[in-house]
C-alpha positions in Angstrom: 97.4 -99.7 51.0 100.5 -98.2 49.4 98.7 -97.7 46.1 95.9 -95.8 47.9 98.4 -93.5 49.6 100.1 -92.9 46.2 96.7 -92.1 44.6 95.8 -89.7 47.4 99.2 -88.0 47.0 98.7 -87.7 43.3 95.3 -86.1 43.9 96.8 -83.6 46.3 99.7 -82.8 44.0 97.2 -82.4 41.1 95.0 -80.0 43.1 98.1 -78.0 44.2 99.4 -77.8 40.7 96.3 -75.9 39.5 94.3 -76.2 36.3 97.0 -74.8 34.0 99.4 -77.6 34.9 97.0 -80.5 35.0 97.1 -81.0 31.3 100.9 -81.1 31.3 101.0 -83.6 34.1 102.7 -86.9 32.9 100.9 -89.1 35.5 97.9 -90.9 34.0 94.8 -89.2 35.2 91.2 -89.7 34.1 90.1 -87.2 31.5 87.5 -84.7 32.6 85.2 -85.9 29.8 85.8 -89.6 30.7 82.7 -91.7 30.0 83.9 -94.3 32.5 82.1 -93.6 35.9 84.4 -96.1 37.7 87.5 -93.9 37.3 85.8 -90.5 37.8 86.9 -87.6 39.9 84.8 -84.7 41.2 85.9 -81.1 40.8 84.9 -78.3 43.2 85.8 -74.8 42.0 85.1 -71.2 42.7 86.7 -68.1 43.9 88.2 -66.7 47.1 87.8 -63.0 47.9 87.4 -60.5 50.8 85.4 -57.2 51.0 88.1 -55.0 52.4 89.9 -52.7 49.9 93.3 -53.8 51.1 96.1 -54.8 48.8 97.2 -58.3 49.5 100.9 -58.7 50.6 102.8 -60.4 47.7 104.2 -62.9 50.2 100.7 -64.1 51.2 99.4 -67.5 50.4 95.8 -68.6 49.8 95.0 -72.1 51.1 91.7 -73.7 50.0 90.6 -77.1 51.3 87.8 -79.6 50.6 86.7 -80.9 54.0 84.5 -83.8 55.2 82.5 -82.0 57.9 80.1 -84.9 58.7 81.1 -85.5 62.3 80.1 -82.8 64.8 82.3 -84.4 67.6 85.5 -84.8 65.5 87.8 -82.6 63.6 87.0 -82.3 59.8 89.0 -84.4 57.4 90.9 -82.7 54.5 90.2 -84.5 51.2 91.9 -82.0 48.9 94.0 -78.9 49.2 95.3 -76.2 46.9 97.8 -73.5 47.8 98.0 -70.4 45.7 100.9 -67.9 46.1 99.7 -64.3 45.8 102.9 -63.0 44.0 101.4 -59.6 43.7 98.0 -60.7 42.4 94.8 -59.6 44.1 91.5 -61.1 45.0 89.5 -62.8 43.7 91.6 -66.0 43.3 90.2 -68.9 41.3 90.6 -72.4 42.7 89.9 -76.0 41.7 90.0 -79.0 44.0 89.8 -82.5 42.7 88.8 -85.6 44.7 88.2 -89.2 43.8 84.4 -89.7 43.5 84.7 -93.0 45.4 85.7 -91.0 48.5 82.5 -89.0 48.5 79.6 -90.6 50.5 76.2 -89.0 49.6 75.1 -89.4 53.2 78.0 -87.3 54.5 78.5 -83.5 54.4 81.4 -81.7 52.7 82.5 -78.1 52.7 85.1 -75.8 51.2 87.2 -73.7 53.5 89.8 -71.1 52.8 92.3 -68.9 54.6 95.0 -66.4 53.6 98.3 -66.5 55.4 101.5 -64.5 55.4 104.0 -66.9 56.8 102.4 -68.3 60.0 100.2 -65.2 60.4 96.5 -65.7 59.6 95.2 -62.7 57.7 91.7 -63.8 56.4 89.5 -66.8 57.0 85.9 -67.9 56.1 83.4 -67.5 59.0 80.6 -69.1 57.0 80.3 -72.8 55.9 80.3 -73.3 52.2 78.6 -76.8 51.6 79.4 -78.7 48.4 78.9 -82.0 46.6 76.1 -83.7 48.7 72.7 -83.0 50.2 71.6 -80.6 47.4 74.8 -78.7 47.2 76.7 -78.2 43.9 80.3 -78.2 42.8 80.9 -74.5 43.0 81.6 -72.2 46.0 82.6 -68.6 45.9 84.1 -67.9 49.4 84.0 -64.5 51.0 86.6 -64.3 53.7 86.7 -62.0 56.8 89.8 -60.2 58.1 91.4 -61.5 61.2 92.5 -58.8 63.6 95.6 -59.6 65.5 95.2 -59.9 69.2 96.9 -57.3 71.3 100.0 -58.6 73.1 
């Protein structure tokens, strides 16, 4: 049980580190071109953007998640997450999420979700489901977010 938690933590850390740091990671991880299907991981990648011509606050953070959305009567389960600091960059932001292939059941449904936050304030979110991995869906999803208008107080 402890080993599984450690493996999950490593996957989340790897996803959060981003592609540029994955190769520098000292933890043993399966190579992307690994011929061994037993130790394989799946990658979901794409971009996060929005249509409005608004400069993104440098303090904003993009949060992208791979979710198990199979159960209609229960909250979705987060399988991987990546957080990207804006730091003055603008959309589109590239992302890559990695998940252990053994955690993906071909009978279940999976989707990528994203939101952009400034502190606790939600600025943008996806209002469309972006299915990936199973039931004819691929490993790429380019998410178009919509602006969240603050509610009047």
